[in-house]
TORSEDO-916008 format. One record per residue (C-alpha): residue in three letters; y, x, z. Coordinates in steps of 0.001 Angstrom, whole numbers, plus 524288, in hexadecimal, padded with zeros to 5 digits. Example, Ala and Ser with C-alpha at 12.3 -4.5 7.8 and 13.67 -1.06 7.14 Angstrom:
// TORSEDO-916008
Ala7EE6C8300C81E78Ser7FBDC8356681BE4
***
This chain:
// TORSEDO-916008
Met20D0E3098F2EE63Lys211C63075D2E174Ile20F123087F2D345Thr21751310962CC2BGlu2108D312472BEF1Val2065530A252B602Ile2024D3135A2AB29Cys1FB0430FF22A041Gln1F1B23189A29834Leu1EB54315CC28AD7Leu1E01731E68287D2Arg1D76031F4827C6FVal1CCC3326DA27447Pro1CF7532F9A26889Ser1C872326D026083Val1C6A9316F426249Glu1BA8F3117725D6FGln1BA633041C25698Lys1B0EA2FDA52622AThr1B23A2F42226D3DAla1B3672FEBC277FASer1BFBF2FE3E28195Ser1BC6D30D2628527Gln1C3C93142F27A67Asp1D1D83118F280F1Ala1D76030D3228D7CVal1E399309F5295D6Leu1E3F330F1C2A1E5Val1EE2630AB32AC56Arg1F23E314112B749Ile1F9E430EB62C35CArg201DC317152CC23Thr20853316BD2D784Asp2135231CBC2DF62Thr2085E322772E7D2Gly2012732A8B2DE05Leu1F61B3215C2DC9AGlu1F0C331D5A2CE2BGly1E817313312CACBIle1E26A311BF2BE19Gly1DCC93069B2B4E4Glu1D8A8302EA2A8C3Ala1D9252F84929EC4Asp1CF492F38F29539Ser1D7202ED8928A7EGln1E13A2F30D27F44Pro1E7602FF4328520Glu1F4222FD2F27CE7Val1F5062EF53280FAVal1F11D2F20429009Lys1FCB22FD4128FB1Ala205E82F3D22891DIle203B12EA15293F8Ile206022F41A29EA2Asp211E62F8C929714Ala218012EDF3293BBPro2262A2EB3E2991APhe22BEB2DFBE29FADSer22C322D3E12978EHis22DA72C8492A120Asn226E72C4B72AF75Ile21AC82C1482A850Ala21A522C9E029D20Cys21AE72D9022A4BAGly214C12E5582A1FALeu20B7B2E9AF2ACEDArg211A12F76B2AFEEGln21E562F19B2B496Leu2179E2E77C2BD19Leu210352F2432C44BIle219EA2FD7C2C6CAGly21EBF2FD082D618Glu2133C2F3F22D8F5Asn2088C2F5652E35APro1FC1E2FA3D2DCC8Leu1F4022F50D2E78DGlu1F8632E7142E554Thr1EE2D2E3E72DAE8Glu1ECF62D5E72DAD4Arg1FB942D37A2DBD6Leu1FF292DC4B2D04CTrp1F46F2D6282C7E2Gln1FA6F2C9482CA5FLys207D12CF552C752Met2024C2D47E2BB36Tyr1FCF22C8DC2B56EArg208812BF692B989Arg2126A2C8682B324Thr209FA2C9F92A6AFMet205CB2BBA82A37ATyr20D692BB9A29680Phe204582C5E229225Gly1F9922C7C429A8FArg1EF922BDBA2A249Ser1E2842C0E329DD9Ser1E5DD2CA8E291D8Val1E7192D902290F8Thr1F16C2D8DF29BDEIle1E6DD2D7242A442Thr1E0532E2D12A06EAla1ECD62EB952A299Met1ED652E4E02B08BAla1DF8F2E7AF2B265Ala1E1092F7602B001Ile1ED462F5562B9CEAsp1E4A72EEA92C417Met1DAC12F8982C202Ala1E44B303282C4A3Leu1E9CE2FCB82D0B8Trp1DC592FAFD2D5F5Asp1D8E630A6F2D3A8Leu1E5F230CFF2DAABLys1E29C304812E5EAGly1D5D530AC22E75CLys1DBC2318962E66ELeu1E598315292F105Tyr1DAE530FDA2F9A2Asp1D0D931A8B2F5E6Gln1C742310162F2C4Pro1BF9F30BDE2E68FIle1C4433005F2E107His1B6832F9062E245Arg1B9892F97C2F112Leu1C7032F3222EF3CLeu1C0642E8782E853Gly1B6F22E5FB2F3EBGly1AD312EE892F252Lys1A3552F3732E929Gln1957F2EB232E8F1His18E3C2F4EA2E067Asp18DC1303E12E120Arg18A4A304F02D32FIle187E42FBAE2C601Lys17D8B2FBD82BB67Ala185A1300062AF52Tyr185362FC7C2A2C6Ala186C33048929759Ser1912B2FCFA28EA0Ile190FB300DA280E4Leu194E72FC342728APhe1884F2F77226AE9Gly184283012625EE3Arg1852A2FD84251B8Asp177062F6F52525AGly16B862F58F25A58Ala165B330300258B0Glu172BA309BD25AC2Thr175452FF5B2673BLys1664F3040426C03Ala16A823128B26B9AIle175A230F47273B9Ala16F233086827E83Glu16546312E727F13Arg16EB031C3F28114Trp1763B3152F28C3EArg167C2312A32915EAla16530320D4291E0Ala171AF322FE298CDGly16D0D31B4B2A5F8Tyr1729430DDD2A152Arg16928301C32A363Ala1730D2F9CA29EBAIle179CB2F959292DELys1838B2F00728BCAPhe186BA2EFE027CB1Gly192A72E8F9277C4Trp19B4F2E5D926CBEGlu19A532EA0A25D8BPro191F42E7502561FMet18C092DB3525D69Gly1908C2CEA72574EGln18F0F2D1DB24885Ser1813A2CBEE247E7Glu176212C61024EADAla16D8A2CFE6249C5Leu176372DBDA24ECCAsp178812D50525B53Ile169BB2D4E425F03Glu168AF2E1FF25814Leu172A42E7992618BVal16BB72E0D526E16Gln15EA82E45D26A28Gly1617D2F26F26889Ala169AA2F2C2274DAArg15E1A2EC7727CA1Gln1546D2F7D727528Gly15DF83030227A00Ile15F472FE7128912Gly151AB2FAC228C1DAsp14FDC2F35A296EEGly15DEC2F55F29C9BIle168B22EB3629DB1Leu16EC32E7F428F20Leu17BD52E15728E54Ile182572DD54282EDAsp190E12DB682807BAla192622D2F62729BGly1A0E02D5382727CCys1A5342C67D27177Val19EBE2C4BD26388Trp198C52B75D264E1Asp19CB42A7D426533Ala195152A299271F3Arg1884F29D9A267D8Thr186E72AA5526244Ala187912B11126FBBLeu17C5C2A81C2733BGln174AF2AA2E268FCArg175002B9A026A24Ala171DC2B746279D7Glu164592B18527647Ala163252BC1D26C56Phe165B42C711276D5Lys15E042C07E28095Glu1518A2C84027C7ATyr1595D2D507280D5Arg15B7E2D17928E5BLeu16B892D2D028EEEGly171062D45929C81Trp17CBA2CD2C2956CLeu183A02CA25289E8Glu192022CCE228AB4Glu19D7A2C6CF283BCPro196842C01127887Leu1A2E12B6EC276E7Arg1B0672B958275FEPro1B6F42BAF8283AEAsp1BF382AF192829FAsp1B2BD2A518280C3Val1B0392A04328DF0Glu1AB21294D428AECGly1A10329C8E28104Tyr19D722A57928C28Arg19ACF29B08294E9Trp19301293B828A6BLeu18BEA2A196287E0Arg187FA2A3D4294CAAsp1818D297C2298C0Arg177A529A0E28C08Ser176612A7C828B49Pro169222AE6328F6AIle171FD2BA692917APro17BBB2BD5229CA4Ile18A452BC6229612Ala193BF2C5A4299A0Gly1A3202C770295F9Gly1B0072C7BB29B32Glu1B5D12D60529702Glu1C0952D0CE29080Glu1C64C2C8CA29B80Cys1D1B32CFA02A277Gly1D6412C69D2AFC4Arg1D16F2BB262B74CGlu1D6162B2652AD3CAla1CF3D2B7CC2A28DTrp1C22B2B75F2AAA7Arg1C5202A9192B0D9Pro1BF6B2A0F52A4F4Leu1B39F2AA012A39DIle1B1722A9E02B2A2Glu1B45B29BFE2B47EAla1AAAC296AC2A96EArg1A09529FF82AEAEAla19F1D2A45A2A0D3Leu1991A2B1F92A326Asp18E1A2B6DC2A9F7Ile193642C51A2AB75Tyr1A1FA2C6CF2AD20Gln1A6A62D3C82A730Val1B3692D8902AD3BAsp1BA9C2E2B32A7C3Leu1C2A62EA842B355Ala1CC872F0A32A800Arg1CFC42E21F2A388Asn1D12A2DB372B109Gly1D2E92E5C22BC29Phe1CDB12E4E22C93BThr1D69D2DA4E2CDE5Glu1CFD52CFD12C347Ala1C3B62D5EE2C39AAsp1C1262D2E62D208Tyr1C63A2C5402CED5Val1BC7F2C31B2C3A7Lys1B0E62C8B22CD0AGln1B4772BFCA2D735Arg1B3D22B3212CCE8Val1A6FF2B9652C5BCGln1A0132BA762D23EGlu1A3792ACCF2D661Ile19C862A7132CAF1Gly190572AF802CB28Ala191D02B7322BF8BArg191652C5C32BECDLeu19B752D13C2BC61Cys19B7F2DC4E2B56AAsn1A7572E5C32AFD6His1AA832E7E02A308Cys1AF282F59D29EB1Tyr1B0442FDF1292EDThr1BC36306E1295EASer1BD87312D929E2BPro1B878317EB2AB96Val1C49E310832B1F1Thr1C00C303B52AE1CVal1B21C3078F2B105Ala1B5E630B0C2BEF1Ala1BE0D2FE502C1AESer1B23D2F5DC2BBBELeu1A9572FCD32C52EHis1B2432FB402D16CTrp1B2612EBC12CDB9Leu1A4A72E9EB2CA21Thr19F262F0002D574Thr1A5CE2E59D2DDF1Cys19F422DAC82D559Arg1959E2D5132DE3FAsp18B172D38D2D2C5Ala18F0B2DE7E2C8BEPhe182972E3FA2C29AVal186642EA9C2B6FAPhe193C72F3D92B3F4Glu197FE2F64E2A54EAsp198F8303DA2A1B1Cys19EC9307C72961AVal197FF3131C2903DAsp19F6E314D3283BEAsp1A2003223C27F92Ser1B0A2323B5282A4Pro1B80732E14289CFLeu1C08D322B729012Arg1B45F31DAF2963BHis1B00332AD929B31Glu1BAAB3349229DD7Leu1C6C432CC62A254Thr1C3BD32F1C2AEACHis1BDC933A362B5CDGlu1B27C332122BBE0Arg1A80D32D992B3B0Val1A5F431FBF2B693Gln198E031BAC2B06FAla18BC8317D72B25BVal181A33220E2B700Asp1746431D8A2B561Gly1780830F822B23FTrp17F2130D7F2BE99Ile18DAA30DE62C0CDThr19402310632CD89Pro1A35430C7A2D1A5Pro1AC62318EF2D452Asp1AEAC319F02E2BDGly1BCA8321112E1F3Pro1C84931AF72E612Gly1CD99310D02DD04Leu1C6AA30FF22CF50Gly1C06231CD22D29FVal1C2EA324042C66CThr1CD5E32CE12C154Leu1D2BD32FED2B443Asn1D09C33B482AC2AGlu1E03C33E822A994Asp1DCA7347632A043Phe1D3973402329857Val1E02B333CD299C1Ser1E83C33E4E293D3Ser1DEE534109287C9Tyr1DDE1332A42851ALeu1EA5E32D1E287DBIle1F06A3264727CDAAla1FC6831F59284A3Glu2026931D6029293Ser20D00315DE29894Gly21262314102A6D8Arg21201321972AC13Val21F53323CD2B33B
***
């Protein structure tokens, strides 16, 4: 079996809002073989940049576009193909958006492998350790405490007993920060409340906020610092009364290694659309070795939701799943299967590969660019 096509498709909703939400556009990778099998994957990154990395022509031996590295290869050799892509992109890759493009390809290769063997990916990864996982509704803050409270009440009524709020407008002032968290706690009641600060503070300010938020009983405080401040995270984790989570921006093992070796986090959040199954499995083993906890990051389409479920259910100490509830057609209509929590719990697909199939009518309606079709 050989790879014959690496198709890259860009999708976008008609009206993109000015908000921190990667559920408004998408880049899909579809890998086809001479046997007729197809695997699908997705990258959570800037779609046009991912497409450029896949489409790029040969420059020299360590500056290659990804498509030409894959045509004619055996799609089952996922580890070797990851290493080939990594080495042949060293001049523009290593821990950047190139890794997210590789992650989409890796996801598609594992999907294809599961379809060939008629097995779900979680079984190919060694077997799931959880039949279902408690899901938290992941959504952005309202404009103030009152609007945030109303949003929390909505998702609590929908069956979620865990909710995460994040990003804007947190970070504008201490008073507004506390008002947002207070409103969220009032809206969710006794449920699990998680807060994503969106990388807005220095370490000392983050510690002050953690102390101020303590009375609201947060399950974790996510990304209070800029992603590269490993020393700041280690300093904060040692002092914070609230567990510290982070890592969603990290792409590949070289990006993860400093955080893991510094034991800088309590919860390591791995995005399958930035790491793929090959690197996510490496991160899982390392984080389990140091006794920390794992969670997925996912704010895109059902393709990545399905991938995240396959991976997270194989993690020994998995305890919650990020379930994006953003009201976007890309989140809910891209696949025929609806991959979302029911009564606050979410289960992995058990079909072959990812266990989801693209809605081709939807793809056609939202498609803005395509490359790689022979």
